[in-house]
Backbone as numpy.savetxt, mean C-alpha at the origin, in Angstrom:
# Nx Ny Nz CAx CAy CAz Cx Cy Cz
20.35 12.10 -15.50 19.31 12.08 -16.38 17.94 11.30 -15.81
16.89 11.90 -16.02 15.68 11.38 -15.61 15.32 10.04 -16.37
14.77 9.11 -15.65 14.46 7.94 -16.31 12.81 7.74 -16.35
12.31 7.60 -17.48 10.95 7.46 -17.51 10.40 6.14 -17.70
9.29 5.81 -16.98 8.62 4.42 -16.99 7.39 4.38 -18.03
7.25 5.44 -18.61 6.04 5.47 -19.60 6.30 4.50 -20.62
7.35 3.98 -21.15 7.42 3.09 -22.21 7.00 1.62 -21.69
6.92 1.39 -20.41 6.47 0.10 -20.06 5.12 0.04 -19.70
4.16 1.08 -19.92 3.04 1.05 -19.21 1.93 1.12 -20.50
0.99 0.15 -20.38 -0.07 -0.04 -21.47 -1.34 -0.06 -20.87
-1.48 -0.59 -19.53 -2.71 -1.00 -19.08 -3.78 0.19 -18.54
-3.01 0.96 -17.69 -3.68 2.08 -17.08 -3.72 3.38 -17.96
-4.82 4.03 -17.33 -4.96 5.48 -18.14 -4.50 6.61 -17.24
-3.65 7.59 -17.74 -3.09 8.55 -17.19 -4.07 9.75 -17.07
-4.04 10.38 -16.13 -4.86 11.59 -15.95 -4.22 12.76 -16.77
-4.98 13.91 -16.92 -4.45 14.88 -17.82 -3.44 15.71 -16.73
-3.61 15.65 -15.57 -2.76 16.52 -14.74 -1.46 15.88 -14.32
-0.37 16.72 -14.25 1.02 16.41 -13.97 1.37 16.93 -12.61
1.92 16.25 -11.70 2.16 16.86 -10.31 3.67 16.74 -10.13
4.15 17.53 -9.38 5.67 17.68 -9.23 5.81 17.61 -7.57
6.76 16.68 -7.17 7.19 16.73 -5.69 8.58 17.26 -5.80
8.59 18.53 -5.12 9.85 19.10 -5.21 10.62 18.84 -3.71
11.90 18.36 -3.89 12.64 18.05 -2.71 13.99 18.52 -2.80
14.85 18.58 -1.80 16.29 18.95 -1.86 16.95 17.88 -2.72
16.57 16.89 -3.08 17.35 15.98 -3.87 16.94 16.06 -5.34
15.88 16.88 -5.59 15.44 17.03 -7.10 14.06 16.86 -7.18
13.51 16.84 -8.18 12.07 16.86 -8.52 11.56 15.43 -8.91
10.44 15.12 -8.33 9.70 13.82 -9.03 8.51 14.14 -9.72
8.36 13.96 -10.96 7.18 14.07 -11.75 6.11 12.92 -11.68
4.90 13.16 -11.34 3.82 12.17 -11.15 2.61 12.34 -12.09
2.08 11.25 -12.54 0.77 11.15 -13.17 -0.05 10.33 -12.42
-1.40 10.61 -12.23 -2.32 9.78 -11.42 -3.24 9.12 -12.35
-3.86 7.94 -11.85 -4.82 7.04 -12.81 -6.11 7.29 -12.71
-6.70 7.38 -13.93 -8.21 7.53 -14.05 -8.92 6.45 -13.41
-8.26 5.31 -13.23 -9.04 4.11 -12.80 -9.24 4.29 -11.14
-8.70 5.34 -10.51 -8.69 5.54 -9.11 -9.11 6.90 -9.01
-10.54 7.25 -9.25 -11.00 8.58 -9.32 -11.14 9.12 -7.91
-11.44 8.44 -6.70 -11.55 8.92 -5.53 -10.17 9.36 -4.99
-9.13 8.59 -5.07 -7.80 8.95 -4.83 -7.17 10.04 -5.62
-7.64 10.11 -6.76 -6.94 11.12 -7.78 -7.59 12.59 -7.32
-9.06 12.48 -7.08 -9.68 13.70 -6.59 -9.02 14.20 -5.34
-8.97 13.24 -4.54 -8.50 13.88 -2.95 -7.11 14.34 -3.10
-6.19 13.56 -3.74 -4.77 13.93 -3.95 -4.72 15.51 -4.50
-5.52 15.72 -5.44 -5.46 17.05 -6.39 -5.98 17.95 -5.40
-7.12 17.68 -4.46 -7.69 18.64 -3.64 -6.52 19.25 -2.63
-5.99 18.12 -2.06 -4.82 18.32 -1.03 -3.64 19.08 -1.67
-3.19 18.86 -2.86 -2.31 19.58 -3.57 -2.69 21.20 -3.81
-3.83 21.17 -4.21 -4.24 22.71 -4.59 -4.55 23.53 -3.24
-4.67 22.73 -2.19 -4.93 23.43 -0.62 -3.52 23.59 -0.09
-2.35 23.16 -0.83 -0.99 23.17 -0.32 -0.78 22.45 0.82
-1.52 21.26 1.09 -1.56 20.53 2.39 -0.10 19.98 2.45
0.59 19.60 1.47 1.75 18.77 1.55 3.02 19.73 1.62
2.84 21.06 1.54 3.92 21.85 1.74 4.65 21.77 3.03
5.87 21.48 3.16 6.78 21.52 4.25 6.60 20.25 4.90
5.83 19.15 4.53 5.77 17.94 5.21 7.01 17.11 5.03
7.26 16.16 5.72 8.52 15.38 5.61 8.22 14.02 4.91
9.21 13.53 4.29 9.31 11.95 4.00 9.74 11.44 5.23
8.81 11.00 6.09 8.98 10.65 7.43 9.53 9.25 7.67
9.33 8.24 6.61 9.56 6.97 6.67 10.25 6.42 5.34
11.59 6.09 5.50 12.20 5.73 4.13 12.86 4.33 4.52
12.78 3.35 3.66 13.27 2.02 3.73 14.02 1.77 2.41
15.47 1.59 2.40 16.17 1.38 1.14 15.55 -0.04 0.45
15.46 0.15 -0.82 15.01 -1.09 -1.60 13.56 -1.37 -1.23
12.75 -0.54 -0.67 11.43 -0.74 -0.35 10.58 0.44 -0.84
10.43 1.61 -0.04 9.74 2.69 -0.40 10.11 3.96 0.37
9.55 5.10 -0.01 9.72 6.38 0.81 8.25 6.83 1.07
7.82 7.20 2.19 6.71 7.46 2.75 6.53 9.01 3.24
5.46 9.71 3.00 5.31 11.07 3.59 3.71 11.26 3.52
3.39 12.56 3.94 1.86 12.85 3.99 1.40 13.10 5.41
2.28 12.80 6.48 1.69 12.94 7.81 1.72 14.34 8.20
0.58 14.91 8.54 0.53 16.41 8.77 1.14 16.77 10.00
1.45 15.94 10.81 2.33 16.25 12.17 3.67 16.39 11.96
4.18 15.92 10.73 5.65 16.09 10.51 5.86 17.56 10.18
4.83 18.52 9.87 5.46 19.76 9.47 6.13 20.35 10.59
5.68 20.34 11.77 6.18 20.99 13.03 6.72 19.99 13.99
7.15 18.82 13.54 7.83 17.96 14.41 9.11 18.16 14.77
9.63 17.59 16.10 11.09 17.68 16.43 11.86 16.63 16.06
13.09 16.69 15.97 13.83 15.69 15.79 13.68 14.33 16.64
13.50 13.33 16.02 13.49 12.17 16.85 11.98 11.79 17.20
11.06 12.75 16.97 9.62 12.39 17.22 9.04 11.29 16.28
8.27 10.50 16.95 7.57 9.37 16.09 6.44 9.87 15.22
6.54 9.41 14.06 5.56 10.00 12.89 4.93 8.84 12.30
3.90 9.19 11.50 3.34 8.10 10.79 1.77 7.83 11.31
1.39 8.47 12.29 0.22 8.26 13.04 -0.82 9.44 12.64
-0.37 10.52 12.18 -1.25 11.68 11.88 -2.35 11.35 10.72
-3.54 11.83 10.98 -4.53 11.75 9.84 -5.28 13.08 9.74
-6.21 13.07 8.95 -6.98 14.42 8.60 -8.46 14.10 8.76
-8.81 13.09 9.59 -10.19 13.02 10.02 -11.05 12.16 9.07
-10.54 11.48 7.95 -11.29 10.67 7.15 -10.51 9.77 6.35
-10.94 8.61 5.85 -10.36 7.59 5.04 -10.95 7.63 3.70
-10.33 6.87 2.81 -10.76 6.84 1.41 -11.19 5.31 1.12
-12.22 5.01 0.47 -12.79 3.71 0.00 -11.43 3.19 -0.90
-11.12 1.91 -0.68 -10.03 1.40 -1.42 -10.31 1.18 -2.95
-9.53 1.48 -3.82 -9.72 1.32 -5.17 -8.70 0.39 -5.83
-8.64 -0.77 -5.09 -7.65 -1.75 -5.77 -8.03 -2.35 -7.05
-7.11 -2.31 -7.97 -7.40 -2.71 -9.24 -6.17 -3.74 -9.58
-6.42 -5.00 -9.77 -5.25 -5.79 -10.19 -4.23 -5.52 -11.06
-4.74 -4.63 -12.03 -3.60 -4.22 -13.03 -2.85 -2.93 -12.73
-3.19 -2.49 -11.45 -2.48 -1.19 -10.92 -1.42 -1.88 -9.85
-0.24 -2.08 -10.23 0.68 -2.80 -9.40 1.81 -2.04 -8.76
2.60 -2.60 -7.69 3.63 -1.94 -6.95 5.03 -1.95 -7.74
5.01 -1.72 -9.05 6.37 -1.58 -9.75 7.12 -0.34 -9.10
8.30 -0.40 -9.51 9.23 0.73 -9.05 8.51 2.08 -9.52
8.46 2.99 -8.65 7.84 4.31 -9.06 6.33 4.49 -8.83
5.77 3.40 -8.41 4.32 3.52 -8.04 3.97 4.27 -7.05
2.96 5.17 -7.27 2.39 6.00 -5.95 1.12 5.35 -5.43
1.33 5.16 -4.01 0.31 4.35 -3.40 -0.20 4.83 -2.13
-1.33 4.44 -1.81 -1.99 5.26 -0.46 -1.68 4.26 0.59
-0.99 4.85 1.89 -0.80 4.15 3.06 -2.10 3.89 3.67
-2.00 2.97 4.72 -3.38 2.54 5.38 -2.91 1.98 6.72
-4.07 1.73 7.51 -3.96 0.94 8.75 -3.87 -0.56 8.41
-3.44 -1.27 9.42 -3.29 -2.66 9.24 -4.38 -3.56 8.93
-4.38 -4.74 8.45 -5.51 -5.59 8.02 -6.41 -5.89 9.26
-5.87 -6.07 10.56 -6.42 -6.39 11.70 -7.63 -5.40 12.14
-7.36 -4.04 11.90 -8.46 -3.06 12.14 -8.90 -2.41 10.92
-8.33 -2.94 9.95 -8.92 -2.24 8.50 -9.27 -3.32 7.48
-10.06 -4.34 7.71 -10.23 -5.23 6.73 -10.57 -5.04 5.37
-11.17 -3.75 5.18 -11.73 -3.22 3.93 -10.63 -2.54 3.04
-9.45 -2.49 3.79 -8.22 -1.91 3.08 -8.41 -0.32 2.71
-9.11 0.41 3.54 -9.40 1.62 3.43 -8.18 2.51 3.49
-7.95 3.65 2.58 -6.60 4.26 2.59 -6.66 5.37 3.37
-5.46 5.84 3.97 -5.22 7.07 4.57 -5.61 8.15 3.53
-6.09 9.29 4.05 -6.38 10.40 2.95 -5.25 11.18 2.68
-4.32 11.21 3.52 -3.11 12.10 3.16 -1.73 11.22 3.01
-1.54 10.16 3.62 -0.17 9.67 3.67 -0.15 8.67 2.52
1.06 8.76 1.89 1.22 7.96 0.55 2.66 7.55 0.68
2.98 6.52 -0.41 4.33 6.06 -0.35 4.72 5.95 -2.00
5.87 5.92 -2.22 6.37 5.77 -3.55 7.26 4.48 -3.55
7.00 3.53 -4.27 7.74 2.21 -4.41 9.12 2.38 -4.91
10.22 1.99 -4.23 11.43 1.68 -4.68 11.64 0.25 -5.14
11.57 -0.54 -4.09 11.65 -2.03 -4.37 12.94 -2.49 -5.01
12.94 -3.63 -5.59 14.19 -4.11 -6.25 13.74 -5.19 -7.27
14.54 -5.76 -8.06 14.27 -6.77 -9.02 13.92 -8.02 -8.30
13.08 -8.80 -8.90 12.76 -10.10 -8.16 12.79 -11.39 -8.92
13.12 -12.43 -8.38 13.08 -13.63 -9.12 11.76 -14.35 -9.22
11.77 -15.36 -10.13 10.46 -16.22 -10.07 10.10 -16.94 -8.83
11.25 -17.31 -8.11 11.03 -17.94 -6.84 10.38 -16.90 -5.79
10.93 -15.61 -5.80 10.33 -14.52 -4.98 8.78 -14.27 -5.34
8.52 -14.35 -6.63 7.08 -14.19 -7.01 6.21 -15.13 -6.62
6.62 -16.51 -6.58 5.86 -17.48 -6.11 5.48 -17.45 -4.57
6.67 -16.83 -3.88 6.22 -16.85 -2.42 5.37 -15.59 -2.19
5.46 -14.56 -3.01 4.50 -13.36 -2.72 3.06 -13.75 -3.05
2.96 -14.56 -4.22 1.55 -15.01 -4.44 1.01 -15.74 -3.37
1.68 -16.59 -2.60 1.24 -17.39 -1.44 1.02 -16.48 -0.34
1.85 -15.36 -0.12 1.51 -14.46 0.86 0.21 -13.77 0.67
0.19 -13.18 -0.71 -1.09 -12.37 -0.86 -2.33 -13.37 -0.76
-2.30 -14.58 -1.17 -3.42 -15.46 -0.94 -3.59 -15.89 0.57
-2.68 -15.94 1.33 -2.70 -16.24 2.76 -3.41 -15.06 3.35
-3.13 -13.76 2.99 -3.68 -12.43 3.61 -5.17 -12.51 3.26
-5.52 -12.98 2.00 -6.92 -12.94 1.58 -7.67 -14.08 2.61
-7.02 -15.16 2.71 -7.66 -16.18 3.43 -7.99 -15.72 4.80
-6.95 -15.17 5.54 -7.05 -14.52 6.88 -8.20 -13.55 7.00
-8.23 -12.83 5.99 -9.38 -11.84 5.89 -10.71 -12.44 5.88
-10.78 -13.61 5.01 -12.04 -14.37 4.96 -12.34 -14.87 6.41
-11.34 -15.52 7.00 -11.64 -16.09 8.28 -12.10 -14.91 9.22
-11.44 -13.89 9.22 -11.84 -12.86 10.22 -13.31 -12.32 9.96
-13.67 -12.23 8.68 -14.92 -11.71 8.45 -16.03 -12.85 8.85
-15.77 -14.01 8.56 -16.60 -15.22 8.93 -16.89 -15.22 10.49
-15.74 -15.00 11.13 -15.73 -15.15 12.62 -16.57 -14.07 13.33
-16.68 -12.91 12.46 -17.53 -11.79 13.03 -18.96 -11.96 12.57
-19.36 -13.03 11.63 -20.80 -13.09 11.29 -21.48 -13.93 12.38
-22.79 -13.92 12.30 -23.71 -14.53 13.39 -23.42 -16.00 13.50
-23.19 -16.73 12.19 -22.83 -18.07 12.23 -21.52 -18.43 12.88
-20.62 -17.47 12.41 -19.14 -17.83 12.86 -19.09 -17.66 14.44
-19.72 -16.62 14.96 -19.71 -16.26 16.42 -20.45 -17.49 17.13
-21.42 -18.11 16.43 -22.05 -19.28 17.26 -21.08 -20.42 17.24
-20.62 -20.69 16.02 -19.62 -21.86 16.06 -18.50 -21.87 16.95
-17.98 -20.52 16.95 -16.82 -20.27 17.81 -17.18 -20.30 19.31
-18.24 -19.89 19.63 -18.84 -20.11 21.06 -18.85 -21.55 21.47
-19.44 -22.34 20.48 -19.34 -23.92 20.88 -18.04 -24.45 20.92
-17.19 -24.12 19.88 -15.83 -24.67 20.01 -15.07 -24.22 21.33
-15.28 -23.05 21.80 -14.65 -22.70 22.95 -15.25 -23.50 24.25
-16.54 -23.51 24.25 -17.22 -24.18 25.36 -16.78 -25.59 25.43
-16.76 -26.34 24.28 -16.34 -27.61 24.27 -14.90 -27.96 24.71
-13.97 -26.94 24.17 -12.64 -26.88 24.53 -12.37 -26.85 26.10
-13.20 -25.92 26.62 -13.05 -25.72 28.11 -13.65 -26.86 28.86
-14.48 -27.59 28.19 -15.23 -28.75 28.92 -14.16 -30.09 28.63
-13.14 -29.84 27.94 -12.07 -30.90 27.44 -12.87 -31.96 26.72
-13.86 -31.64 25.84 -14.66 -32.41 24.87 -13.92 -32.11 23.55
-12.61 -32.67 23.46 -11.75 -32.25 22.40 -12.21 -32.88 20.93
-12.89 -34.09 20.94 -13.35 -34.68 19.71 -14.45 -33.80 19.11
-15.31 -33.33 20.08 -16.45 -32.45 19.41 -16.05 -31.07 19.16
-14.98 -30.56 19.95 -14.39 -29.32 19.64 -13.66 -29.27 18.25
-12.97 -30.41 17.94 -12.34 -30.72 16.61 -13.39 -30.47 15.64
-14.60 -31.24 15.67 -15.64 -31.11 14.74 -15.95 -29.70 14.36
-16.25 -28.92 15.57 -16.71 -27.47 15.35 -15.60 -26.60 14.77
-14.36 -27.06 14.94 -13.24 -26.26 14.40 -13.15 -26.52 13.04
-13.39 -27.73 12.57 -13.56 -28.20 11.12 -14.58 -27.40 10.39
-15.74 -27.18 11.26 -16.75 -26.58 10.38 -16.55 -25.09 10.16
-15.61 -24.52 11.10 -15.23 -23.12 11.22 -14.26 -23.05 9.86
-13.35 -23.88 9.77 -12.28 -23.87 8.65 -13.06 -24.10 7.27
-14.02 -25.19 7.23 -14.52 -25.30 5.95 -15.53 -24.11 5.56
-16.08 -23.40 6.36 -16.90 -22.27 5.97 -16.00 -21.09 5.60
-14.91 -21.05 6.16 -13.98 -19.93 5.88 -13.44 -20.31 4.52
-13.05 -21.53 3.99 -12.52 -22.02 2.71 -13.76 -21.66 1.56
-15.05 -21.94 2.03 -16.10 -21.65 1.21 -16.09 -20.21 0.69
-15.94 -19.24 1.80 -15.84 -17.75 1.44 -14.53 -17.43 0.54
-13.61 -18.07 0.88 -12.09 -17.76 0.33 -12.27 -18.25 -1.27
-13.08 -19.40 -1.49 -12.93 -19.80 -3.00 -14.02 -19.12 -3.74
-14.76 -18.19 -3.08 -15.60 -17.50 -4.06 -15.01 -16.60 -4.94
-13.70 -16.21 -4.54 -12.89 -15.50 -5.45 -11.55 -16.31 -6.05
-11.09 -15.97 -7.00 -9.94 -16.75 -7.59 -8.66 -16.50 -6.90
-7.87 -17.52 -6.80 -6.63 -17.33 -6.01 -5.73 -16.28 -6.82
-4.91 -15.55 -6.15 -4.08 -14.47 -6.85 -2.84 -14.99 -7.63
-2.66 -14.71 -8.82 -1.43 -15.04 -9.54 -0.99 -13.89 -10.32
0.37 -13.72 -10.43 0.90 -12.53 -11.24 0.76 -13.09 -12.59
0.46 -11.91 -13.46 0.18 -12.15 -14.95 1.54 -11.76 -15.46
1.76 -12.11 -16.93 2.94 -11.97 -17.62 3.45 -10.72 -17.47
2.61 -9.57 -17.54 3.21 -8.25 -17.37 3.80 -7.81 -16.17
3.20 -8.29 -15.13 3.55 -8.14 -13.68 5.07 -8.97 -13.58
5.14 -10.03 -14.12 6.28 -10.84 -14.15 7.55 -10.15 -14.77
7.09 -9.64 -16.08 8.11 -8.93 -16.60 8.65 -7.67 -16.05
7.69 -6.90 -15.45 8.18 -5.72 -14.61 8.86 -5.94 -13.50
8.41 -6.97 -12.60 8.96 -7.39 -11.27 10.41 -7.86 -11.56
10.65 -8.47 -12.60 12.02 -9.18 -12.82 12.87 -8.24 -13.40
12.47 -7.04 -14.00 13.36 -6.08 -14.68 13.52 -4.92 -13.85
12.56 -3.95 -13.87 12.53 -2.72 -13.04 12.35 -3.09 -11.60
11.70 -3.88 -11.06 11.47 -4.45 -9.84 10.34 -3.64 -9.13
10.14 -3.88 -7.91 9.02 -3.18 -7.00 8.82 -4.09 -5.91
7.71 -3.93 -5.25 7.34 -4.73 -4.01 6.02 -5.46 -4.37
6.05 -6.65 -4.90 4.91 -7.20 -5.49 4.02 -7.80 -4.30
4.71 -8.10 -3.11 3.87 -8.65 -2.06 2.74 -7.73 -1.64
2.94 -6.40 -1.93 1.84 -5.50 -1.67 0.68 -5.46 -2.63
0.71 -6.14 -3.84 -0.33 -5.91 -4.65 -1.62 -6.72 -4.15
-2.61 -5.89 -4.62 -3.93 -6.42 -4.36 -4.49 -6.24 -2.88
-3.68 -5.43 -2.16 -3.95 -5.20 -0.84 -3.91 -3.66 -0.49
-3.07 -2.72 -1.18 -3.00 -1.26 -1.18 -3.66 -0.75 -2.53
-4.08 0.40 -2.34 -4.43 1.06 -3.66 -3.28 1.83 -4.22
-2.82 1.59 -5.52 -2.01 2.24 -6.38 -2.76 3.19 -7.10
-2.36 4.50 -7.09 -3.38 5.60 -7.86 -2.46 6.42 -8.77
-1.13 6.00 -8.98 -0.44 6.90 -9.80 0.97 6.32 -9.97
2.01 7.15 -10.61 3.27 6.67 -10.72 4.34 7.70 -11.12
5.48 7.70 -10.89 6.46 8.43 -11.25 6.75 8.30 -12.84
6.72 9.41 -13.46 7.11 9.33 -14.93 8.51 10.00 -15.27
8.96 10.72 -14.47 10.31 11.31 -14.47 10.88 11.54 -13.08
12.13 11.47 -12.85 12.75 11.43 -11.56 12.87 10.35 -10.71
12.74 9.20 -11.29 12.80 7.89 -10.64 14.06 7.74 -9.75
15.27 8.34 -10.17 16.29 8.18 -9.36 16.25 9.08 -8.15
15.46 9.99 -8.10 15.33 10.73 -6.78 14.91 9.85 -5.59
14.01 8.94 -6.03 13.59 7.84 -4.95 14.69 7.10 -4.41
15.68 6.71 -5.19 16.74 5.98 -4.74 17.50 6.82 -3.84
17.73 8.16 -4.14 18.49 8.99 -3.30 17.92 9.19 -1.90
16.63 9.40 -1.93 15.95 9.58 -0.77 16.05 8.39 0.12
15.79 7.17 -0.44 15.55 5.87 0.19 17.04 5.53 0.79
18.08 6.09 0.31 19.48 5.72 0.69 19.98 6.66 1.88
19.24 7.40 2.36 19.78 8.27 3.39 20.02 7.62 4.83
20.67 8.04 5.73 20.71 7.49 7.11 19.39 7.68 7.85
18.99 6.78 8.54 17.65 6.76 9.33 17.85 6.39 10.74
16.91 6.61 11.61 16.75 6.22 12.99 16.12 4.88 12.98
15.87 4.28 14.22 15.44 3.01 14.47 13.91 3.02 14.02
13.26 4.07 13.78 11.87 4.12 13.29 11.98 4.30 11.78
13.02 4.22 11.12 13.17 4.52 9.57 12.84 6.04 9.19
13.02 6.74 10.29 12.76 8.31 9.79 14.22 8.96 9.56
14.37 9.53 8.57 15.57 10.16 8.15 16.17 10.98 9.23
17.59 10.77 9.63 18.27 11.66 10.51 18.23 13.17 10.17
18.29 13.45 9.10 18.14 14.85 8.34 16.89 14.99 7.64
15.94 15.99 8.19 14.81 16.09 7.58 14.69 16.19 6.11
13.73 15.47 5.28 13.52 15.76 3.95 12.25 16.14 3.64
12.10 17.51 3.29 10.84 18.08 3.22 10.40 18.09 1.71
9.11 18.28 1.60 8.50 18.37 0.17 7.68 19.48 -0.09
7.43 19.63 -1.30 6.45 20.63 -1.61 5.77 20.03 -2.99
4.39 19.93 -3.07 3.75 19.32 -4.29 3.01 20.37 -4.90
3.01 20.45 -6.17 2.26 21.40 -6.90 1.91 20.75 -8.27
0.72 21.33 -9.00 0.39 20.85 -10.21 1.41 21.73 -11.13
1.74 20.99 -12.15 2.81 21.55 -13.12 2.33 22.94 -13.58
1.20 23.10 -14.05 0.54 24.30 -14.70 0.24 25.37 -13.59
0.21 24.94 -12.37 -0.02 25.92 -11.10 1.07 26.03 -10.28
2.21 26.15 -10.69 3.50 26.42 -9.74 3.18 27.64 -9.05
């Protein structure tokens, strides 16, 4: 029996369109969010162009997520490394604190923070959250992790600024000259400047709705506020569990290919 998450959702606005992901394990029914218009329009365009047809779920991790959308997967050979295919552009992030990584969330994959500090999304690769239920202790750890990521991004951006580069240059020079007391002073200036940037935004904390969802149906809360969530599963949640539970190789690629077809429900 299909399990619907509609009863749990109050904050976001569903688009009119309904999408179906067809797999050998069954069908997954999706709704996209009006709050993420760039991602919604792009996903619809790719679906109407039949871009996803015959692509693989090329990366699956049990109790975490299932990922697909790499165009290179359509004609890949068994054992090929996948996940690095793109279609020539990225999408501006549309991160919204109320759109969270609960079980069944449809999210945009992206490059890592070190080369992608603006959290821009892959135009084609997506993942659907499986996750698992979490404890309050887990959620506190994830809050700390999210805030640390934000702090590190502030530090990275400051170090790239004119002031940051100048301070770093002085710090490195003094360190090389073994003038450690002066170097310590410059390092303190760098840290204080980073903290000023960090404190311009509030620290991240899960609200009660998130706590209720993550401690019941579960998800992957440590990804909140860093990846764009642009839709969710409304029927067929059990198919995610089936796909995520298959045997995989060392790269988390299923041993047996799992292909997809995605279409608009009214345009099958």
